[in-house]
DRENTORKOL-3810 file (N, C-alpha, C; in nm, 4 decimals):
REM DRENTORKOL-3810
@n.u->0.1202; n.v->-0.0704; n.w->0.0076; ca.u->0.0280; ca.v->-0.0331; ca.w->-0.0367; c.u->0.0752; c.v->0.1763; c.w->0.0425
@n.u->0.0803; n.v->0.2058; n.w->-0.1336; ca.u->0.2000; ca.v->0.3771; ca.w->-0.1078; c.u->0.0814; c.v->0.3973; c.w->-0.0025
@n.u->0.1529; n.v->0.5454; n.w->0.1007; ca.u->0.1200; ca.v->0.6071; ca.w->0.1541; c.u->0.1222; c.v->0.7314; c.w->0.1877
@n.u->0.1113; n.v->0.8971; n.w->0.1567; ca.u->0.1845; ca.v->0.9692; ca.w->0.1482; c.u->0.1370; c.v->1.0861; c.w->0.2305
@n.u->0.1785; n.v->1.1913; n.w->0.2423; ca.u->0.1555; ca.v->1.3301; ca.w->0.3523; c.u->0.1098; c.v->1.3850; c.w->0.2500
@n.u->0.0002; n.v->1.5243; n.w->0.2966; ca.u->-0.0153; ca.v->1.6220; ca.w->0.1653; c.u->-0.0365; c.v->1.7195; c.w->0.2771
@n.u->0.0582; n.v->1.8211; n.w->0.2783; ca.u->0.1355; ca.v->1.9327; ca.w->0.4429; c.u->0.0100; c.v->2.0453; c.w->0.3410
@n.u->-0.0765; n.v->2.0937; n.w->0.3781; ca.u->-0.0699; ca.v->2.2655; ca.w->0.3627; c.u->-0.1937; c.v->2.3269; c.w->0.4167
@n.u->-0.1982; n.v->2.4855; n.w->0.3991; ca.u->-0.2928; ca.v->2.5031; ca.w->0.5008; c.u->-0.3042; c.v->2.5026; c.w->0.6246
@n.u->-0.1208; n.v->2.4319; n.w->0.7412; ca.u->-0.2056; ca.v->2.4388; ca.w->0.8424; c.u->-0.2221; c.v->2.2918; c.w->0.8996
@n.u->-0.2660; n.v->2.1991; n.w->0.7977; ca.u->-0.3005; ca.v->2.0845; ca.w->0.8256; c.u->-0.1709; c.v->2.0042; c.w->0.7780
@n.u->-0.1899; n.v->1.8333; n.w->0.8383; ca.u->-0.0963; ca.v->1.6733; ca.w->0.7443; c.u->-0.2434; c.v->1.6586; c.w->0.7430
@n.u->-0.2899; n.v->1.5451; n.w->0.5517; ca.u->-0.3810; ca.v->1.4987; ca.w->0.5151; c.u->-0.2845; c.v->1.3534; c.w->0.5634
@n.u->-0.2923; n.v->1.2481; n.w->0.5702; ca.u->-0.2597; ca.v->1.0828; ca.w->0.6132; c.u->-0.3049; c.v->1.0514; c.w->0.4212
@n.u->-0.2425; n.v->1.0090; n.w->0.3347; ca.u->-0.3774; ca.v->1.0019; ca.w->0.2440; c.u->-0.2961; c.v->0.7840; c.w->0.1677
@n.u->-0.4500; n.v->0.7398; n.w->0.1210; ca.u->-0.3266; ca.v->0.6154; ca.w->0.1031; c.u->-0.3861; c.v->0.6201; c.w->-0.0664
@n.u->-0.3023; n.v->0.5628; n.w->-0.1988; ca.u->-0.3396; ca.v->0.5226; ca.w->-0.3204; c.u->-0.4693; c.v->0.3491; c.w->-0.2920
@n.u->-0.5361; n.v->0.4088; n.w->-0.3562; ca.u->-0.6508; ca.v->0.3162; ca.w->-0.3510; c.u->-0.6151; c.v->0.2704; c.w->-0.4516
@n.u->-0.6692; n.v->0.3403; n.w->-0.5738; ca.u->-0.6389; ca.v->0.2973; ca.w->-0.7546; c.u->-0.4826; c.v->0.3630; c.w->-0.7907
@n.u->-0.4679; n.v->0.3898; n.w->-0.8112; ca.u->-0.3451; ca.v->0.4312; ca.w->-0.9164; c.u->-0.3549; c.v->0.5488; c.w->-0.9906
@n.u->-0.2821; n.v->0.6096; n.w->-0.9074; ca.u->-0.3644; ca.v->0.8088; ca.w->-0.9137; c.u->-0.4149; c.v->0.7976; c.w->-0.8343
@n.u->-0.5758; n.v->0.7106; n.w->-0.7961; ca.u->-0.6695; ca.v->0.7901; ca.w->-0.7167; c.u->-0.5902; c.v->0.8152; c.w->-0.5268
@n.u->-0.5698; n.v->0.8874; n.w->-0.4413; ca.u->-0.5088; ca.v->0.8862; ca.w->-0.3718; c.u->-0.6657; c.v->0.9448; c.w->-0.2152
@n.u->-0.6681; n.v->0.8254; n.w->-0.1210; ca.u->-0.8102; ca.v->0.8966; ca.w->-0.0422; c.u->-0.7195; c.v->0.9177; c.w->0.1392
@n.u->-0.7952; n.v->1.0555; n.w->0.1760; ca.u->-0.7339; ca.v->1.1041; ca.w->0.2984; c.u->-0.8145; c.v->0.9947; c.w->0.4162
@n.u->-0.6626; n.v->0.9260; n.w->0.5032; ca.u->-0.7582; ca.v->0.8482; ca.w->0.5869; c.u->-0.7576; c.v->0.8713; c.w->0.7481
@n.u->-0.6803; n.v->1.0472; n.w->0.6969; ca.u->-0.6146; ca.v->1.1021; ca.w->0.9020; c.u->-0.6449; c.v->1.1970; c.w->0.8909
@n.u->-0.6952; n.v->1.3485; n.w->0.9380; ca.u->-0.6517; ca.v->1.4159; ca.w->0.9178; c.u->-0.5783; c.v->1.5452; c.w->0.9908
@n.u->-0.4083; n.v->1.5717; n.w->1.1124; ca.u->-0.3759; ca.v->1.6595; ca.w->1.1414; c.u->-0.3395; c.v->1.7584; c.w->1.2065
@n.u->-0.2473; n.v->1.8513; n.w->1.2250; ca.u->-0.2104; ca.v->1.9509; ca.w->1.3333; c.u->-0.0749; c.v->1.9675; c.w->1.2301
@n.u->-0.0503; n.v->2.0477; n.w->1.0877; ca.u->0.1073; ca.v->1.9790; ca.w->1.1174; c.u->0.2619; c.v->2.0620; c.w->1.1269
@n.u->0.1572; n.v->2.1228; n.w->1.2740; ca.u->0.3455; ca.v->2.1669; ca.w->1.3607; c.u->0.4140; c.v->2.2442; c.w->1.1986
@n.u->0.5893; n.v->2.1954; n.w->1.3020; ca.u->0.6738; ca.v->2.2946; ca.w->1.2240; c.u->0.6653; c.v->2.2161; c.w->1.0820
@n.u->0.5797; n.v->2.1485; n.w->1.0308; ca.u->0.6103; ca.v->2.1011; ca.w->0.8724; c.u->0.5401; c.v->2.1497; c.w->0.7853
@n.u->0.6750; n.v->2.2369; n.w->0.7053; ca.u->0.6462; ca.v->2.2625; ca.w->0.5530; c.u->0.5739; c.v->2.2449; c.w->0.4364
@n.u->0.4617; n.v->2.2423; n.w->0.4294; ca.u->0.3938; ca.v->2.2360; ca.w->0.2515; c.u->0.4730; c.v->2.2589; c.w->0.1949
@n.u->0.4410; n.v->2.1036; n.w->0.1399; ca.u->0.4420; ca.v->1.9585; ca.w->0.0641; c.u->0.3660; c.v->1.8700; c.w->-0.0111
@n.u->0.4471; n.v->1.7847; n.w->-0.0874; ca.u->0.3760; ca.v->1.6509; ca.w->-0.1286; c.u->0.5051; c.v->1.5851; c.w->-0.0793
@n.u->0.4660; n.v->1.4314; n.w->0.0618; ca.u->0.5537; ca.v->1.3581; ca.w->0.0822; c.u->0.5324; c.v->1.2087; c.w->0.0785
@n.u->0.6130; n.v->1.2113; n.w->-0.0591; ca.u->0.5835; ca.v->1.0098; ca.w->-0.0470; c.u->0.6378; c.v->0.9092; c.w->0.0259
@n.u->0.6299; n.v->0.8627; n.w->0.1336; ca.u->0.6502; ca.v->0.8324; ca.w->0.2121; c.u->0.6664; c.v->0.7041; c.w->0.2278
@n.u->0.5635; n.v->0.6486; n.w->0.0987; ca.u->0.6166; ca.v->0.5083; ca.w->0.0328; c.u->0.7741; c.v->0.4592; c.w->-0.0177
@n.u->0.7695; n.v->0.6243; n.w->-0.0771; ca.u->0.9538; ca.v->0.5824; ca.w->-0.0976; c.u->1.0621; c.v->0.5547; c.w->-0.0164
@n.u->0.9967; n.v->0.5527; n.w->0.0905; ca.u->1.1208; ca.v->0.4961; ca.w->0.2119; c.u->1.1657; c.v->0.4168; c.w->0.2786
@n.u->1.2729; n.v->0.4368; n.w->0.2535; ca.u->1.3988; ca.v->0.3388; ca.w->0.3025; c.u->1.4219; c.v->0.2834; c.w->0.4159
@n.u->1.4830; n.v->0.1929; n.w->0.4908; ca.u->1.4810; ca.v->0.1613; ca.w->0.6191; c.u->1.6682; c.v->0.1804; c.w->0.6443
@n.u->1.5935; n.v->0.1733; n.w->0.7731; ca.u->1.6929; ca.v->0.3002; ca.w->0.8439; c.u->1.7855; c.v->0.2549; c.w->0.8058
@n.u->1.9664; n.v->0.2631; n.w->0.8237; ca.u->2.1333; ca.v->0.1628; ca.w->0.8621; c.u->2.1136; c.v->0.1780; c.w->1.0274
@n.u->2.1257; n.v->0.0512; n.w->1.0930; ca.u->2.1226; ca.v->0.0890; ca.w->1.2637; c.u->2.3052; c.v->0.1447; c.w->1.2145
@n.u->2.3485; n.v->0.1291; n.w->1.1178; ca.u->2.5440; ca.v->0.1795; ca.w->1.1864; c.u->2.4599; c.v->0.3034; c.w->1.1146
@n.u->2.4526; n.v->0.4063; n.w->1.0481; ca.u->2.4452; ca.v->0.5023; ca.w->1.0006; c.u->2.4415; c.v->0.6602; c.w->1.1064
@n.u->2.4224; n.v->0.7242; n.w->1.0911; ca.u->2.3314; ca.v->0.8344; ca.w->1.1500; c.u->2.2771; c.v->0.9227; c.w->1.0468
@n.u->2.1943; n.v->0.9955; n.w->1.1278; ca.u->2.0206; ca.v->0.9473; ca.w->1.0404; c.u->2.0129; c.v->1.0737; c.w->1.0557
@n.u->2.0134; n.v->1.2571; n.w->1.0291; ca.u->2.0049; ca.v->1.3634; ca.w->1.0738; c.u->1.8425; c.v->1.4904; c.w->0.9414
@n.u->1.7465; n.v->1.5335; n.w->1.0093; ca.u->1.6426; ca.v->1.5360; ca.w->0.9464; c.u->1.5119; c.v->1.5901; c.w->1.0195
@n.u->1.4346; n.v->1.5449; n.w->0.9936; ca.u->1.2958; ca.v->1.6089; ca.w->1.0080; c.u->1.2442; c.v->1.5335; c.w->1.0301
@n.u->1.1992; n.v->1.5207; n.w->1.1292; ca.u->1.0520; ca.v->1.3898; ca.w->1.1752; c.u->0.9070; c.v->1.3948; c.w->1.1109
@n.u->0.9188; n.v->1.3501; n.w->0.9828; ca.u->0.7897; ca.v->1.3604; ca.w->0.8919; c.u->0.6668; c.v->1.3740; c.w->1.0083
@n.u->0.6508; n.v->1.2261; n.w->0.9956; ca.u->0.5346; ca.v->1.1173; ca.w->1.0906; c.u->0.5432; c.v->1.0229; c.w->1.1512
@n.u->0.4390; n.v->0.9944; n.w->1.1765; ca.u->0.4725; ca.v->0.8711; ca.w->1.3045; c.u->0.3261; c.v->0.7563; c.w->1.2979
@n.u->0.3337; n.v->0.6112; n.w->1.2567; ca.u->0.2547; ca.v->0.5120; ca.w->1.2717; c.u->0.2987; c.v->0.4732; c.w->1.3678
@n.u->0.1961; n.v->0.3525; n.w->1.4311; ca.u->0.1678; ca.v->0.2779; ca.w->1.4564; c.u->0.3388; c.v->0.0953; c.w->1.4735
@n.u->0.3491; n.v->0.1503; n.w->1.3484; ca.u->0.4588; ca.v->0.0623; ca.w->1.3517; c.u->0.5660; c.v->0.1227; c.w->1.3009
@n.u->0.5550; n.v->0.2855; n.w->1.2170; ca.u->0.7237; ca.v->0.3391; ca.w->1.2480; c.u->0.7683; c.v->0.4968; c.w->1.1915
@n.u->0.8425; n.v->0.5512; n.w->1.2731; ca.u->0.7886; ca.v->0.6580; ca.w->1.2455; c.u->0.8744; c.v->0.6638; c.w->1.1327
@n.u->0.9079; n.v->0.8217; n.w->1.0378; ca.u->0.9546; ca.v->0.8658; ca.w->0.9196; c.u->0.9885; c.v->1.0404; c.w->0.9596
@n.u->1.1092; n.v->0.9894; n.w->0.8580; ca.u->1.1802; ca.v->1.1110; ca.w->0.8931; c.u->1.2799; c.v->1.1085; c.w->0.7375
@n.u->1.2678; n.v->1.3132; n.w->0.7655; ca.u->1.3391; ca.v->1.3388; ca.w->0.5912; c.u->1.4741; c.v->1.4056; c.w->0.6133
@n.u->1.5532; n.v->1.3127; n.w->0.5274; ca.u->1.6748; ca.v->1.3771; ca.w->0.5307; c.u->1.7869; c.v->1.3942; c.w->0.3502
@n.u->1.7585; n.v->1.5345; n.w->0.4215; ca.u->1.7603; ca.v->1.5321; ca.w->0.2230; c.u->1.6829; c.v->1.5081; c.w->0.1583
@n.u->1.6198; n.v->1.5119; n.w->-0.0047; ca.u->1.5434; ca.v->1.4251; ca.w->-0.0413; c.u->1.4473; c.v->1.2316; c.w->-0.0536
@n.u->1.5005; n.v->1.2644; n.w->0.0447; ca.u->1.5349; ca.v->1.0709; ca.w->0.0465; c.u->1.4469; c.v->1.0826; c.w->0.2358
@n.u->1.3897; n.v->0.9257; n.w->0.2125; ca.u->1.2859; ca.v->0.9671; ca.w->0.3409; c.u->1.3649; c.v->0.7944; c.w->0.3802
@n.u->1.3547; n.v->0.8221; n.w->0.5410; ca.u->1.4391; ca.v->0.6886; ca.w->0.5511; c.u->1.2628; c.v->0.6763; c.w->0.7087
@n.u->1.2648; n.v->0.5508; n.w->0.7374; ca.u->1.2069; ca.v->0.4094; ca.w->0.7116; c.u->1.2920; c.v->0.3948; c.w->0.9183
@n.u->1.1877; n.v->0.4748; n.w->0.9792; ca.u->1.2177; ca.v->0.3789; ca.w->1.1142; c.u->1.1106; c.v->0.3702; c.w->1.2592
@n.u->1.1917; n.v->0.1594; n.w->1.3041; ca.u->1.0731; ca.v->0.1220; ca.w->1.3052; c.u->1.1068; c.v->0.2285; c.w->1.4776
@n.u->0.9259; n.v->0.1921; n.w->1.4895; ca.u->0.8893; ca.v->0.2454; ca.w->1.6145; c.u->0.9207; c.v->0.2133; c.w->1.7014
@n.u->0.9623; n.v->0.0979; n.w->1.7784; ca.u->0.9392; ca.v->-0.0127; ca.w->1.8473; c.u->1.1400; c.v->0.0261; c.w->1.9021
@n.u->1.2339; n.v->0.0998; n.w->1.8100; ca.u->1.3286; ca.v->0.0943; ca.w->1.8531; c.u->1.3318; c.v->0.1450; c.w->1.9733
@n.u->1.2304; n.v->0.2443; n.w->2.0118; ca.u->1.2977; ca.v->0.4508; ca.w->2.0137; c.u->1.1657; c.v->0.4108; c.w->2.1861
@n.u->1.2823; n.v->0.4092; n.w->2.2630; ca.u->1.1889; ca.v->0.5134; ca.w->2.4318; c.u->1.0569; c.v->0.5472; c.w->2.4190
@n.u->1.1242; n.v->0.6969; n.w->2.3933; ca.u->1.0099; ca.v->0.7866; ca.w->2.3299; c.u->0.9827; c.v->0.8320; c.w->2.1795
@n.u->0.8853; n.v->0.8302; n.w->2.1789; ca.u->0.9164; ca.v->0.8737; ca.w->1.9700; c.u->0.8934; c.v->1.0527; c.w->2.0011
@n.u->1.0071; n.v->1.0581; n.w->1.8700; ca.u->1.0494; ca.v->1.2305; ca.w->1.8351; c.u->0.8738; c.v->1.2214; c.w->1.8523
@n.u->0.8616; n.v->1.3698; n.w->1.8011; ca.u->0.7749; ca.v->1.4944; ca.w->1.7866; c.u->0.7551; c.v->1.4739; c.w->1.6525
@n.u->0.6753; n.v->1.5282; n.w->1.5812; ca.u->0.6848; ca.v->1.5913; ca.w->1.4675; c.u->0.6522; c.v->1.6966; c.w->1.4209
@n.u->0.7920; n.v->1.7281; n.w->1.3032; ca.u->0.8501; ca.v->1.8267; ca.w->1.2840; c.u->0.9839; c.v->1.8595; c.w->1.3207
@n.u->1.0595; n.v->1.7895; n.w->1.4743; ca.u->1.1574; ca.v->1.8666; ca.w->1.5275; c.u->1.2307; c.v->1.7564; c.w->1.4238
@n.u->1.3480; n.v->1.8568; n.w->1.4139; ca.u->1.5163; ca.v->1.8267; ca.w->1.2877; c.u->1.5988; c.v->1.7506; c.w->1.3961
@n.u->1.5632; n.v->1.6209; n.w->1.4433; ca.u->1.6552; ca.v->1.4915; ca.w->1.5484; c.u->1.7924; c.v->1.4916; c.w->1.4196
@n.u->1.8885; n.v->1.4164; n.w->1.5717; ca.u->1.9641; ca.v->1.2907; ca.w->1.4249; c.u->1.9221; c.v->1.2244; c.w->1.5815
@n.u->1.9660; n.v->1.0783; n.w->1.4960; ca.u->1.8691; ca.v->0.9086; ca.w->1.5921; c.u->2.0056; c.v->0.8569; c.w->1.4821
@n.u->2.0924; n.v->0.8111; n.w->1.5746; ca.u->2.1946; ca.v->0.6624; ca.w->1.5754; c.u->2.1292; c.v->0.5807; c.w->1.7045
@n.u->2.1992; n.v->0.4096; n.w->1.6410; ca.u->2.1122; ca.v->0.2902; ca.w->1.6826; c.u->2.3067; c.v->0.2681; c.w->1.8228
@n.u->2.1696; n.v->0.2653; n.w->1.9006; ca.u->2.3109; ca.v->0.1246; ca.w->1.9713; c.u->2.4104; c.v->0.0290; c.w->1.9056
@n.u->2.4951; n.v->-0.0427; n.w->1.9247; ca.u->2.5602; ca.v->-0.1324; ca.w->1.8669; c.u->2.5019; c.v->-0.2384; c.w->1.9252
@n.u->2.4096; n.v->-0.2038; n.w->2.0877; ca.u->2.4771; ca.v->-0.3803; ca.w->2.1331; c.u->2.3392; c.v->-0.3570; c.w->2.1438
@n.u->2.2405; n.v->-0.2603; n.w->2.1820; ca.u->2.0841; ca.v->-0.4012; ca.w->2.1767; c.u->1.9820; c.v->-0.3245; c.w->2.0622
@n.u->2.0492; n.v->-0.1636; n.w->1.9621; ca.u->2.0431; ca.v->-0.1994; ca.w->1.9398; c.u->1.9128; c.v->-0.0752; c.w->1.9142
@n.u->1.9301; n.v->-0.0439; n.w->2.0199; ca.u->1.7670; ca.v->0.0660; ca.w->2.0579; c.u->1.7720; c.v->0.2391; c.w->1.9704
@n.u->1.7146; n.v->0.3431; n.w->1.9256; ca.u->1.7483; ca.v->0.4367; ca.w->1.8853; c.u->1.7931; c.v->0.5263; c.w->1.9566
@n.u->1.9155; n.v->0.7248; n.w->1.9343; ca.u->1.8902; ca.v->0.7486; ca.w->2.0428; c.u->1.8505; c.v->0.8161; c.w->1.9902
@n.u->1.8294; n.v->0.9618; n.w->2.0023; ca.u->1.7304; ca.v->1.0717; ca.w->2.0569; c.u->1.8622; c.v->1.1815; c.w->2.0144
@n.u->1.8859; n.v->1.2851; n.w->1.9116; ca.u->1.9441; ca.v->1.4365; ca.w->1.9686; c.u->1.8805; c.v->1.4988; c.w->1.9177
@n.u->1.9192; n.v->1.6231; n.w->1.9400; ca.u->1.8303; ca.v->1.7790; ca.w->1.8817; c.u->2.0144; c.v->1.8022; c.w->1.7818
@n.u->1.9178; n.v->1.8859; n.w->1.6928; ca.u->2.0264; ca.v->1.8720; ca.w->1.5770; c.u->2.0956; c.v->1.9866; c.w->1.5953
@n.u->2.2094; n.v->2.0056; n.w->1.5389; ca.u->2.2690; ca.v->2.1507; ca.w->1.5874; c.u->2.2036; c.v->2.2048; c.w->1.4330
@n.u->2.1978; n.v->2.1420; n.w->1.3048; ca.u->2.1423; ca.v->2.1816; ca.w->1.1995; c.u->2.0392; c.v->2.3528; c.w->1.2522
@n.u->2.0831; n.v->2.4111; n.w->1.1895; ca.u->1.9870; ca.v->2.5575; ca.w->1.1915; c.u->2.0454; c.v->2.5599; c.w->1.0193
@n.u->1.9128; n.v->2.6074; n.w->0.9909; ca.u->1.9414; ca.v->2.6762; ca.w->0.8249; c.u->1.8357; c.v->2.7891; c.w->0.9401
@n.u->1.9440; n.v->2.8878; n.w->0.7495; ca.u->1.8751; ca.v->3.0551; ca.w->0.8071; c.u->1.9126; c.v->3.1429; c.w->0.6909
@n.u->1.8412; n.v->3.3174; n.w->0.7123; ca.u->1.9274; ca.v->3.4143; ca.w->0.6827; c.u->2.0044; c.v->3.5437; c.w->0.7105
@n.u->2.0767; n.v->3.5508; n.w->0.7552; ca.u->2.0944; ca.v->3.6499; ca.w->0.8337; c.u->2.2308; c.v->3.7323; c.w->0.7607
@n.u->2.1782; n.v->3.8487; n.w->0.8426; ca.u->2.2690; ca.v->4.0108; ca.w->0.7434; c.u->2.4113; c.v->4.0259; c.w->0.8760
@n.u->2.5231; n.v->3.9842; n.w->0.8728; ca.u->2.6215; ca.v->3.9071; ca.w->0.8858; c.u->2.6738; c.v->4.1199; c.w->0.9733
@n.u->2.6621; n.v->4.0739; n.w->1.0238; ca.u->2.7660; ca.v->4.2885; ca.w->1.0604; c.u->2.9097; c.v->4.2417; c.w->1.0646
END
């Protein structure tokens, strides 16, 4: 089953593809800090537990936590987290080599424009 997120007007719509090109909205939530866009989370790759994943949390469901890293989508198992990260938060996820548990830290990467003086 393909699933995507449609973020617009401060709302996040979770949609399933019922037929090719026919999307049905199954859930509506507040978008929070997510930027307006279409996020095709069905294209997500399973998280590599040996890598560091820094990016924005897009969505979480009963089984997974989805994170955007650049233009890529990463899918983490929800059971690997002690506490599920907040949607819209920019975080870094690493995994403990022995237990396989996810460790969440606030990302130090920021984006902005400013005037240098």
